[in-house]
DRENPA-3360 file (N, C-alpha, C; in nm, 2 decimals, always signed):
BEGIN
1 = MGGVNSFL = +10.44/-3.35/-6.79/+10.32/-3.40/-6.67/+10.26/-3.26/-6.63 ~ +10.15/-3.28/-6.58/+10.04/-3.16/-6.51/+9.99/-3.08/-6.61 ~ +9.89/-3.00/-6.55/+9.82/-2.89/-6.63/+9.82/-2.81/-6.74 ~ +9.77/-2.75/-6.75/+9.80/-2.62/-6.85/+9.91/-2.56/-6.81 ~ +9.88/-2.53/-6.66/+9.95/-2.42/-6.56/+10.06/-2.40/-6.52 ~ +10.11/-2.57/-6.50/+10.22/-2.60/-6.42/+10.27/-2.78/-6.49 ~ +10.23/-2.72/-6.66/+10.34/-2.85/-6.72/+10.47/-2.83/-6.69 ~ +10.54/-3.00/-6.68/+10.62/-3.00/-6.65/+10.73/-3.14/-6.71;
9 = RLFFPINL = +10.81/-3.12/-6.81/+10.91/-3.20/-6.87/+11.00/-3.24/-6.80 ~ +10.95/-3.43/-6.73/+11.08/-3.49/-6.69/+11.13/-3.58/-6.76 ~ +11.24/-3.62/-6.72/+11.29/-3.73/-6.80/+11.34/-3.83/-6.68 ~ +11.26/-3.97/-6.71/+11.24/-4.08/-6.63/+11.34/-4.22/-6.64 ~ +11.38/-4.26/-6.55/+11.35/-4.24/-6.43/+11.41/-4.17/-6.35 ~ +11.32/-4.12/-6.26/+11.44/-4.03/-6.14/+11.44/-4.13/-6.06 ~ +11.53/-4.10/-5.99/+11.67/-4.19/-5.91/+11.60/-4.16/-5.77 ~ +11.54/-4.23/-5.71/+11.53/-4.15/-5.57/+11.62/-4.23/-5.42;
17 = DRVESTIL = +11.69/-4.32/-5.51/+11.80/-4.36/-5.37/+11.95/-4.34/-5.36 ~ +11.92/-4.20/-5.29/+12.03/-4.14/-5.27/+12.02/-4.08/-5.16 ~ +12.18/-3.97/-5.14/+12.10/-3.93/-4.99/+12.03/-3.74/-5.01 ~ +12.04/-3.74/-5.16/+11.94/-3.60/-5.13/+11.81/-3.65/-5.07 ~ +11.73/-3.77/-5.12/+11.62/-3.80/-5.10/+11.59/-3.78/-4.89 ~ +11.71/-3.83/-4.83/+11.70/-3.85/-4.73/+11.70/-3.67/-4.65 ~ +11.77/-3.60/-4.71/+11.80/-3.47/-4.64/+11.59/-3.41/-4.69 ~ +11.57/-3.43/-4.80/+11.44/-3.40/-4.78/+11.30/-3.45/-4.73;
25 = IGAFLSDG = +11.36/-3.58/-4.68/+11.24/-3.65/-4.62/+11.26/-3.54/-4.43 ~ +11.39/-3.57/-4.43/+11.43/-3.46/-4.28/+11.34/-3.36/-4.27 ~ +11.37/-3.29/-4.44/+11.35/-3.14/-4.41/+11.15/-3.10/-4.38 ~ +11.11/-3.24/-4.48/+10.96/-3.20/-4.50/+10.93/-3.24/-4.41 ~ +10.97/-3.37/-4.32/+10.89/-3.40/-4.21/+10.94/-3.31/-4.05 ~ +11.01/-3.22/-4.09/+11.02/-3.12/-4.00/+10.98/-2.93/-4.01 ~ +11.06/-2.84/-4.10/+11.02/-2.70/-4.10/+10.92/-2.71/-4.27 ~ +10.90/-2.89/-4.31/+10.87/-2.81/-4.42/+10.68/-2.90/-4.42;
33 = NNQKQHPF = +10.61/-2.92/-4.52/+10.50/-2.93/-4.51/+10.45/-3.01/-4.62 ~ +10.40/-3.18/-4.67/+10.42/-3.21/-4.79/+10.26/-3.16/-4.83 ~ +10.20/-3.11/-4.87/+10.09/-3.07/-4.92/+10.10/-3.05/-5.06 ~ +9.94/-3.15/-5.12/+9.93/-3.21/-5.25/+9.99/-3.12/-5.39 ~ +9.96/-3.03/-5.37/+9.91/-2.91/-5.45/+10.10/-2.80/-5.43 ~ +10.08/-2.76/-5.33/+10.22/-2.67/-5.29/+10.24/-2.71/-5.25 ~ +10.37/-2.86/-5.21/+10.51/-2.88/-5.12/+10.54/-2.74/-5.03 ~ +10.57/-2.71/-4.95/+10.69/-2.61/-4.88/+10.76/-2.64/-4.80;
41 = YANTDFLG = +10.86/-2.54/-4.77/+10.96/-2.56/-4.66/+10.99/-2.41/-4.64 ~ +10.96/-2.38/-4.46/+10.98/-2.29/-4.40/+11.06/-2.18/-4.44 ~ +11.18/-2.21/-4.45/+11.29/-2.14/-4.47/+11.40/-2.10/-4.59 ~ +11.43/-1.95/-4.55/+11.48/-1.92/-4.69/+11.60/-1.92/-4.69 ~ +11.64/-1.93/-4.56/+11.80/-1.84/-4.57/+11.88/-1.99/-4.63 ~ +11.98/-1.97/-4.52/+12.10/-2.15/-4.56/+12.04/-2.25/-4.62 ~ +11.92/-2.27/-4.52/+11.89/-2.43/-4.51/+11.80/-2.40/-4.61 ~ +11.68/-2.30/-4.69/+11.62/-2.31/-4.81/+11.73/-2.32/-4.88;
49 = EKILKNVQ = +11.82/-2.26/-4.92/+11.91/-2.28/-5.02/+11.98/-2.42/-5.06 ~ +11.96/-2.50/-4.90/+12.05/-2.62/-4.90/+11.89/-2.71/-4.96 ~ +11.77/-2.68/-4.90/+11.68/-2.79/-4.96/+11.64/-2.75/-5.12 ~ +11.65/-2.65/-5.16/+11.64/-2.61/-5.30/+11.72/-2.68/-5.38 ~ +11.88/-2.65/-5.31/+11.98/-2.72/-5.40/+11.94/-2.86/-5.38 ~ +11.86/-2.95/-5.31/+11.88/-3.09/-5.31/+11.75/-3.17/-5.42 ~ +11.61/-3.04/-5.38/+11.52/-3.08/-5.49/+11.57/-3.09/-5.62 ~ +11.64/-3.00/-5.68/+11.68/-2.95/-5.78/+11.80/-3.05/-5.86;
57 = ALIPGIPW = +11.86/-3.14/-5.75/+11.92/-3.25/-5.76/+11.81/-3.40/-5.84 ~ +11.73/-3.41/-5.71/+11.62/-3.50/-5.80/+11.55/-3.46/-5.94 ~ +11.49/-3.34/-5.95/+11.37/-3.28/-6.05/+11.43/-3.18/-6.16 ~ +11.56/-3.17/-6.17/+11.60/-3.05/-6.27/+11.55/-2.95/-6.32 ~ +11.50/-2.82/-6.31/+11.43/-2.77/-6.33/+11.29/-2.78/-6.30 ~ +11.29/-2.82/-6.16/+11.11/-2.85/-6.13/+11.06/-2.63/-6.08 ~ +10.96/-2.62/-6.14/+10.95/-2.46/-6.12/+10.91/-2.46/-5.90 ~ +10.95/-2.37/-5.90/+10.95/-2.32/-5.78/+10.95/-2.13/-5.72;
65 = EIRNGKLR = +10.92/-2.14/-5.62/+10.92/-1.98/-5.57/+10.88/-1.92/-5.41 ~ +10.92/-1.85/-5.38/+10.93/-1.79/-5.24/+10.82/-1.71/-5.24 ~ +10.73/-1.74/-5.15/+10.61/-1.67/-5.14/+10.59/-1.71/-4.99 ~ +10.52/-1.58/-4.92/+10.49/-1.52/-4.80/+10.58/-1.64/-4.69 ~ +10.73/-1.57/-4.73/+10.83/-1.58/-4.66/+10.87/-1.79/-4.63 ~ +10.78/-1.87/-4.78/+10.80/-2.02/-4.75/+10.85/-2.06/-4.92 ~ +10.90/-2.14/-4.90/+10.96/-2.20/-5.07/+10.88/-2.31/-5.11 ~ +10.80/-2.26/-5.17/+10.74/-2.35/-5.26/+10.77/-2.41/-5.37;
73 = FHPILSRL = +10.70/-2.54/-5.42/+10.78/-2.61/-5.47/+10.61/-2.66/-5.61 ~ +10.69/-2.70/-5.72/+10.56/-2.82/-5.82/+10.53/-2.93/-5.78 ~ +10.41/-2.99/-5.78/+10.33/-3.08/-5.73/+10.40/-3.17/-5.70 ~ +10.45/-3.21/-5.81/+10.53/-3.35/-5.83/+10.65/-3.36/-5.74 ~ +10.69/-3.31/-5.65/+10.76/-3.30/-5.51/+10.71/-3.38/-5.50 ~ +10.56/-3.33/-5.45/+10.50/-3.40/-5.32/+10.46/-3.54/-5.33 ~ +10.45/-3.56/-5.50/+10.39/-3.71/-5.49/+10.52/-3.79/-5.47 ~ +10.66/-3.74/-5.52/+10.82/-3.79/-5.46/+10.87/-3.82/-5.32;
81 = LLKLGVPF = +10.76/-3.73/-5.23/+10.79/-3.71/-5.11/+10.68/-3.84/-5.04 ~ +10.56/-3.84/-5.11/+10.49/-3.94/-5.10/+10.52/-4.10/-5.06 ~ +10.59/-4.04/-5.21/+10.65/-4.21/-5.25/+10.76/-4.27/-5.14 ~ +10.82/-4.13/-5.04/+10.98/-4.17/-4.99/+10.88/-4.21/-4.87 ~ +10.76/-4.13/-4.83/+10.70/-4.21/-4.71/+10.65/-4.08/-4.58 ~ +10.69/-3.94/-4.69/+10.64/-3.85/-4.61/+10.44/-3.82/-4.64 ~ +10.39/-3.82/-4.52/+10.25/-3.81/-4.56/+10.24/-3.66/-4.63 ~ +10.12/-3.68/-4.66/+10.03/-3.54/-4.64/+9.93/-3.51/-4.54;
89 = GDKILLNP = +9.96/-3.33/-4.53/+9.88/-3.32/-4.41/+9.97/-3.26/-4.29 ~ +9.89/-3.22/-4.20/+9.99/-3.20/-4.08/+10.05/-3.29/-3.95 ~ +10.18/-3.30/-3.93/+10.24/-3.39/-3.88/+10.22/-3.41/-3.71 ~ +10.16/-3.29/-3.72/+10.09/-3.34/-3.53/+10.01/-3.43/-3.51 ~ +9.88/-3.38/-3.61/+9.75/-3.51/-3.57/+9.81/-3.61/-3.62 ~ +9.87/-3.65/-3.77/+9.95/-3.74/-3.81/+10.03/-3.83/-3.72 ~ +10.11/-3.77/-3.69/+10.21/-3.85/-3.56/+10.24/-3.96/-3.69 ~ +10.36/-3.94/-3.76/+10.41/-4.03/-3.83/+10.50/-4.12/-3.81;
97 = KIPQFIYA = +10.60/-4.20/-3.87/+10.68/-4.28/-3.78/+10.79/-4.21/-3.90 ~ +10.93/-4.24/-3.88/+11.06/-4.23/-3.98/+11.06/-4.32/-4.09 ~ +11.04/-4.29/-4.20/+11.01/-4.37/-4.31/+11.13/-4.49/-4.32 ~ +11.10/-4.60/-4.35/+11.19/-4.71/-4.37/+11.34/-4.68/-4.42 ~ +11.28/-4.57/-4.53/+11.41/-4.52/-4.63/+11.50/-4.52/-4.60 ~ +11.49/-4.44/-4.48/+11.61/-4.39/-4.33/+11.71/-4.48/-4.35 ~ +11.65/-4.59/-4.32/+11.73/-4.71/-4.21/+11.82/-4.80/-4.30 ~ +11.78/-4.76/-4.47/+11.84/-4.86/-4.55/+12.03/-4.85/-4.51;
105 = REKYKKAY = +12.05/-4.71/-4.52/+12.20/-4.70/-4.50/+12.27/-4.63/-4.38 ~ +12.39/-4.65/-4.34/+12.42/-4.55/-4.23/+12.45/-4.37/-4.26 ~ +12.45/-4.37/-4.38/+12.49/-4.22/-4.47/+12.35/-4.18/-4.49 ~ +12.22/-4.27/-4.47/+12.10/-4.20/-4.46/+12.04/-4.19/-4.36 ~ +12.07/-4.21/-4.22/+12.07/-4.21/-4.10/+12.11/-4.09/-4.08 ~ +12.22/-4.08/-4.07/+12.33/-3.96/-4.12/+12.24/-3.82/-4.11 ~ +12.26/-3.83/-4.25/+12.22/-3.70/-4.35/+12.07/-3.65/-4.28 ~ +11.94/-3.77/-4.27/+11.85/-3.73/-4.19/+11.88/-3.66/-4.06;
113 = LTQIFDDE = +11.97/-3.73/-3.99/+11.96/-3.65/-3.86/+12.00/-3.52/-3.83 ~ +12.12/-3.49/-3.90/+12.18/-3.35/-3.95/+12.04/-3.30/-3.98 ~ +11.98/-3.30/-4.06/+11.88/-3.25/-4.11/+11.74/-3.20/-4.01 ~ +11.76/-3.25/-3.94/+11.61/-3.23/-3.88/+11.65/-3.19/-3.73 ~ +11.80/-3.22/-3.69/+11.87/-3.14/-3.57/+11.86/-2.99/-3.60 ~ +11.95/-2.97/-3.77/+11.91/-2.84/-3.82/+11.80/-2.73/-3.80 ~ +11.69/-2.82/-3.86/+11.55/-2.77/-3.86/+11.48/-2.73/-3.71 ~ +11.49/-2.89/-3.63/+11.41/-2.87/-3.47/+11.52/-2.83/-3.38;
121 = GHAPTKAS = +11.61/-2.84/-3.40/+11.74/-2.88/-3.28/+11.79/-2.73/-3.24 ~ +11.85/-2.74/-3.14/+11.92/-2.60/-3.08/+12.04/-2.60/-3.03 ~ +12.16/-2.56/-3.09/+12.25/-2.62/-3.08/+12.31/-2.58/-2.86 ~ +12.40/-2.64/-2.87/+12.46/-2.63/-2.72/+12.55/-2.48/-2.72 ~ +12.48/-2.40/-2.55/+12.59/-2.26/-2.55/+12.59/-2.30/-2.43 ~ +12.70/-2.19/-2.35/+12.72/-2.23/-2.24/+12.65/-2.21/-2.08 ~ +12.52/-2.14/-2.19/+12.40/-2.14/-2.05/+12.37/-2.23/-2.01 ~ +12.30/-2.33/-2.19/+12.21/-2.41/-2.20/+12.29/-2.55/-2.19;
129 = RKIVLGRN = +12.39/-2.56/-2.19/+12.50/-2.66/-2.22/+12.45/-2.81/-2.26 ~ +12.35/-2.81/-2.33/+12.31/-2.93/-2.39/+12.23/-2.88/-2.59 ~ +12.21/-2.97/-2.62/+12.11/-3.00/-2.77/+12.01/-3.01/-2.73 ~ +11.91/-2.92/-2.77/+11.79/-3.03/-2.75/+11.68/-3.01/-2.90 ~ +11.67/-3.11/-2.91/+11.56/-3.14/-3.06/+11.42/-3.16/-3.00 ~ +11.30/-3.07/-3.03/+11.16/-3.09/-2.97/+11.05/-3.10/-3.08 ~ +10.98/-3.17/-3.03/+10.87/-3.23/-3.12/+10.71/-3.20/-3.07 ~ +10.58/-3.17/-3.17/+10.51/-3.19/-3.07/+10.44/-3.29/-3.17;
137 = VALRGLPK = +10.29/-3.35/-3.06/+10.23/-3.41/-3.12/+10.07/-3.43/-3.01 ~ +9.98/-3.48/-3.09/+9.86/-3.47/-3.07/+9.79/-3.58/-3.00 ~ +9.72/-3.51/-2.84/+9.73/-3.64/-2.79/+9.58/-3.68/-2.78 ~ +9.56/-3.85/-2.75/+9.40/-3.86/-2.79/+9.37/-3.94/-2.66 ~ +9.23/-3.94/-2.61/+9.17/-4.06/-2.52/+9.17/-3.92/-2.35 ~ +9.22/-3.82/-2.39/+9.23/-3.74/-2.27/+9.09/-3.71/-2.21 ~ +9.05/-3.72/-2.07/+8.95/-3.70/-2.03/+8.87/-3.56/-2.03 ~ +8.73/-3.51/-2.06/+8.69/-3.42/-2.06/+8.71/-3.34/-1.95;
145 = EFTSTLVY = +8.69/-3.39/-1.82/+8.70/-3.31/-1.71/+8.83/-3.24/-1.73 ~ +8.97/-3.32/-1.74/+9.10/-3.22/-1.76/+9.10/-3.15/-1.88 ~ +9.05/-3.19/-1.98/+9.10/-3.07/-2.17/+8.95/-2.93/-2.08 ~ +8.89/-2.95/-2.00/+8.81/-2.81/-2.02/+8.88/-2.70/-1.90 ~ +8.96/-2.80/-1.82/+9.02/-2.72/-1.74/+9.16/-2.63/-1.79 ~ +9.17/-2.64/-1.90/+9.29/-2.58/-1.96/+9.25/-2.46/-2.02 ~ +9.34/-2.37/-2.03/+9.38/-2.24/-2.09/+9.43/-2.20/-2.24 ~ +9.35/-2.16/-2.29/+9.42/-2.15/-2.48/+9.50/-2.14/-2.50;
153 = TKRVTFNS = +9.62/-2.19/-2.52/+9.72/-2.15/-2.57/+9.85/-2.11/-2.45 ~ +9.80/-2.16/-2.35/+9.87/-2.19/-2.21/+9.90/-2.30/-2.18 ~ +10.04/-2.33/-2.17/+10.13/-2.46/-2.20/+10.10/-2.51/-2.01 ~ +10.07/-2.64/-2.01/+10.05/-2.69/-1.86/+10.18/-2.79/-1.85 ~ +10.29/-2.74/-1.75/+10.41/-2.79/-1.76/+10.36/-2.96/-1.68 ~ +10.47/-3.07/-1.74/+10.42/-3.24/-1.71/+10.40/-3.25/-1.56 ~ +10.49/-3.20/-1.50/+10.52/-3.26/-1.36/+10.42/-3.16/-1.29 ~ +10.33/-3.09/-1.35/+10.20/-2.99/-1.23/+10.07/-3.10/-1.28;
161 = LPEYIKTI = +10.08/-3.18/-1.38/+9.98/-3.25/-1.45/+9.95/-3.36/-1.31 ~ +9.82/-3.40/-1.31/+9.76/-3.53/-1.23/+9.84/-3.66/-1.30 ~ +9.81/-3.72/-1.21/+9.91/-3.86/-1.19/+9.88/-3.95/-1.35 ~ +9.69/-3.92/-1.35/+9.64/-4.01/-1.44/+9.66/-3.94/-1.56 ~ +9.69/-3.82/-1.59/+9.72/-3.75/-1.70/+9.85/-3.77/-1.74 ~ +9.95/-3.80/-1.67/+10.09/-3.77/-1.70/+10.10/-3.93/-1.74 ~ +9.99/-4.04/-1.72/+10.03/-4.21/-1.74/+9.99/-4.20/-1.91 ~ +9.88/-4.16/-1.97/+9.81/-4.09/-2.09/+9.92/-4.04/-2.17;
169 = VSRQPPNL = +9.97/-3.90/-2.12/+10.06/-3.85/-2.19/+10.21/-3.96/-2.20 ~ +10.25/-3.96/-2.14/+10.36/-4.05/-2.18/+10.37/-4.23/-2.25 ~ +10.23/-4.22/-2.28/+10.22/-4.32/-2.34/+10.25/-4.26/-2.51 ~ +10.22/-4.18/-2.55/+10.21/-4.09/-2.70/+10.34/-4.02/-2.71 ~ +10.45/-4.07/-2.72/+10.56/-3.94/-2.76/+10.53/-3.95/-2.92 ~ +10.58/-3.84/-2.96/+10.59/-3.83/-3.11/+10.66/-3.94/-3.19 ~ +10.62/-4.00/-3.25/+10.69/-4.15/-3.32/+10.80/-4.08/-3.36 ~ +10.80/-3.99/-3.43/+10.90/-3.95/-3.50/+11.04/-3.93/-3.39;
177 = LNGEYELL = +11.01/-3.86/-3.30/+11.09/-3.76/-3.20/+11.15/-3.92/-3.15 ~ +11.09/-3.99/-3.10/+11.11/-4.19/-3.03/+11.21/-4.26/-3.15 ~ +11.19/-4.22/-3.31/+11.26/-4.33/-3.36/+11.41/-4.25/-3.38 ~ +11.37/-4.06/-3.34/+11.52/-4.05/-3.36/+11.63/-4.07/-3.23 ~ +11.53/-4.04/-3.13/+11.61/-4.08/-2.99/+11.67/-4.24/-3.03 ~ +11.60/-4.32/-3.12/+11.69/-4.46/-3.13/+11.77/-4.45/-3.22 ~ +11.73/-4.38/-3.34/+11.87/-4.34/-3.40/+12.03/-4.28/-3.31 ~ +12.02/-4.23/-3.28/+12.13/-4.15/-3.16/+12.15/-4.29/-3.10;
185 = KEFGIKSS = +12.09/-4.39/-3.05/+12.21/-4.51/-3.00/+12.24/-4.55/-3.08 ~ +12.19/-4.59/-3.18/+12.30/-4.65/-3.30/+12.41/-4.58/-3.31 ~ +12.45/-4.46/-3.32/+12.57/-4.39/-3.29/+12.67/-4.38/-3.19 ~ +12.59/-4.42/-3.04/+12.65/-4.42/-2.96/+12.62/-4.31/-2.91 ~ +12.53/-4.23/-2.91/+12.51/-4.08/-2.84/+12.42/-4.12/-2.76 ~ +12.43/-4.04/-2.64/+12.34/-4.03/-2.54/+12.24/-3.98/-2.49 ~ +12.11/-3.94/-2.47/+12.04/-3.85/-2.51/+11.91/-3.93/-2.37 ~ +11.78/-3.81/-2.33/+11.72/-3.81/-2.28/+11.56/-3.80/-2.35;
193 = LRCRGVTL = +11.44/-3.85/-2.31/+11.35/-3.84/-2.41/+11.20/-3.80/-2.33 ~ +11.17/-3.67/-2.32/+11.07/-3.61/-2.24/+10.99/-3.54/-2.26 ~ +10.87/-3.55/-2.18/+10.76/-3.42/-2.23/+10.80/-3.33/-2.21 ~ +10.75/-3.18/-2.16/+10.78/-3.09/-2.10/+10.65/-3.01/-2.08 ~ +10.52/-3.05/-2.16/+10.41/-3.03/-2.10/+10.27/-3.04/-2.20 ~ +10.17/-3.00/-2.17/+10.08/-2.97/-2.30/+10.02/-2.83/-2.32 ~ +9.95/-2.85/-2.43/+9.92/-2.70/-2.45/+9.75/-2.74/-2.51 ~ +9.66/-2.65/-2.50/+9.53/-2.66/-2.56/+9.56/-2.53/-2.70;
201 = YLDRVSAD = +9.54/-2.60/-2.81/+9.56/-2.51/-2.92/+9.44/-2.52/-3.02 ~ +9.34/-2.47/-3.07/+9.23/-2.49/-3.20/+9.20/-2.55/-3.11 ~ +9.20/-2.70/-3.19/+9.08/-2.81/-3.15/+9.19/-2.94/-3.09 ~ +9.23/-2.89/-3.08/+9.35/-3.00/-3.01/+9.47/-3.00/-2.89 ~ +9.48/-3.07/-2.80/+9.54/-3.04/-2.69/+9.73/-3.13/-2.76 ~ +9.77/-3.06/-2.72/+9.92/-3.11/-2.83/+10.00/-3.13/-2.66 ~ +10.12/-3.22/-2.70/+10.22/-3.22/-2.64/+10.36/-3.21/-2.67 ~ +10.45/-3.14/-2.58/+10.55/-3.06/-2.66/+10.63/-3.17/-2.55;
209 = WVVELAGK = +10.72/-3.27/-2.65/+10.87/-3.35/-2.62/+10.95/-3.31/-2.66 ~ +11.03/-3.30/-2.60/+11.21/-3.30/-2.68/+11.29/-3.44/-2.65 ~ +11.35/-3.45/-2.68/+11.52/-3.49/-2.70/+11.65/-3.43/-2.62 ~ +11.72/-3.44/-2.54/+11.83/-3.38/-2.51/+11.94/-3.42/-2.47 ~ +12.05/-3.39/-2.56/+12.21/-3.44/-2.56/+12.23/-3.39/-2.45 ~ +12.33/-3.40/-2.30/+12.40/-3.35/-2.22/+12.51/-3.36/-2.18 ~ +12.64/-3.34/-2.16/+12.78/-3.35/-2.15/+12.83/-3.32/-2.22 ~ +12.99/-3.25/-2.26/+13.00/-3.21/-2.31/+13.13/-3.32/-2.43;
217 = ENINKFNK = +13.14/-3.47/-2.36/+13.21/-3.54/-2.44/+13.09/-3.62/-2.51 ~ +12.97/-3.65/-2.48/+12.85/-3.67/-2.55/+12.83/-3.59/-2.70 ~ +12.82/-3.45/-2.61/+12.78/-3.35/-2.74/+12.90/-3.34/-2.88 ~ +13.03/-3.38/-2.79/+13.15/-3.41/-2.89/+13.12/-3.50/-3.01 ~ +13.08/-3.58/-2.95/+13.05/-3.72/-3.02/+12.97/-3.70/-3.11 ~ +12.86/-3.62/-3.05/+12.71/-3.62/-3.17/+12.83/-3.50/-3.24 ~ +12.87/-3.41/-3.20/+12.96/-3.33/-3.33/+13.02/-3.39/-3.44 ~ +13.07/-3.50/-3.42/+13.17/-3.55/-3.50/+13.09/-3.70/-3.58;
225 = EIGFSHPD = +13.03/-3.75/-3.50/+12.94/-3.85/-3.60/+12.79/-3.82/-3.68 ~ +12.73/-3.67/-3.63/+12.65/-3.63/-3.68/+12.66/-3.46/-3.71 ~ +12.62/-3.37/-3.64/+12.68/-3.24/-3.65/+12.57/-3.19/-3.71 ~ +12.60/-3.07/-3.70/+12.47/-2.97/-3.80/+12.55/-2.94/-3.96 ~ +12.45/-2.92/-4.00/+12.52/-2.79/-4.11/+12.49/-2.63/-4.16 ~ +12.40/-2.59/-4.02/+12.37/-2.44/-4.06/+12.48/-2.38/-3.97 ~ +12.54/-2.30/-4.04/+12.69/-2.23/-3.99/+12.61/-2.15/-3.89 ~ +12.52/-2.12/-3.85/+12.53/-2.06/-3.69/+12.49/-2.14/-3.61;
233 = KVRRINEY = +12.44/-2.30/-3.63/+12.46/-2.40/-3.54/+12.61/-2.45/-3.54 ~ +12.64/-2.43/-3.64/+12.82/-2.52/-3.65/+12.91/-2.44/-3.56 ~ +12.87/-2.28/-3.57/+12.97/-2.21/-3.51/+12.90/-2.19/-3.35 ~ +12.85/-2.22/-3.30/+12.75/-2.24/-3.13/+12.79/-2.36/-3.09 ~ +12.85/-2.52/-3.13/+12.86/-2.62/-3.14/+13.01/-2.63/-3.12 ~ +13.08/-2.56/-3.16/+13.24/-2.52/-3.18/+13.28/-2.47/-3.09 ~ +13.19/-2.32/-3.06/+13.24/-2.27/-2.96/+13.22/-2.29/-2.75 ~ +13.11/-2.39/-2.83/+13.08/-2.43/-2.68/+13.12/-2.55/-2.68;
241 = LGIENGNS = +13.25/-2.62/-2.78/+13.30/-2.78/-2.74/+13.54/-2.69/-2.73 ~ +13.52/-2.55/-2.79/+13.61/-2.48/-2.73/+13.72/-2.56/-2.85 ~ +13.63/-2.59/-3.03/+13.72/-2.62/-3.13/+13.75/-2.44/-3.21 ~ +13.87/-2.48/-3.26/+13.91/-2.39/-3.34/+14.00/-2.43/-3.43 ~ +13.96/-2.38/-3.57/+14.01/-2.43/-3.68/+14.03/-2.61/-3.70 ~ +13.92/-2.66/-3.64/+13.93/-2.78/-3.68/+13.97/-2.86/-3.55 ~ +14.08/-2.84/-3.46/+14.14/-2.87/-3.39/+14.03/-2.83/-3.25 ~ +14.02/-2.98/-3.13/+13.94/-2.97/-3.06/+14.03/-2.93/-2.94;
249 = ILCQG = +14.01/-2.85/-2.84/+14.06/-2.83/-2.72/+13.94/-2.85/-2.59 ~ +13.86/-2.93/-2.60/+13.75/-3.03/-2.54/+13.84/-3.00/-2.35 ~ +13.76/-2.94/-2.28/+13.79/-2.95/-2.15/+13.71/-3.03/-2.04 ~ +13.71/-3.02/-1.94/+13.60/-3.11/-1.84/+13.49/-2.98/-1.83 ~ +13.39/-3.06/-1.79/+13.28/-2.96/-1.71/+13.11/-2.98/-1.78;
% end
């Protein structure tokens, strides 16, 4: 398969109905980008190694490289990702939804949530006392009299927006984040979905949205049901919850 410079010997069928596919969907809808020629993932540390391992499980022997601080793959991966529901292009502009594949099995939902919180989430600390998951989306239908007042790259907080702009923004949450908010509910995990503000960048105005999980019992439930896989985030959430050697010393507050 491929041209002279990208020939790849494949063995069919390639079985996509597996948890590795779920992890790759989460990764390339977060810190990755599904480009037609060179799909890439923006982490090369623990998460980069995790994604490489999962890609190689689907496509043994796939060519890959680290270039400009990104993990890049042979274009066969982009075709498989597209088949799984990960579109080509800029996610902020496309505003995709969670692919239906994720909903097939509970273990797929869990693996997906772990990956996206690894990529886009912040573990709780004693200062923040919450888990935060953020995504951006390009806004449509904003009046020119409002957009002309924005300063390039300077965020305007949601609370300071005019009421009619708040209404427009509130109707356009990121589809991915809205779906992830609903997925958390399925596991009995409470969270809130809100917009933090809007920013003019390049030729678009984007909104910064977050899902926030608060309360030690609720965060403890997230840790048990979903959890992080990145060692630094695992350490931080365990420190926050007071977990030592797998034993919880969860306290009030």
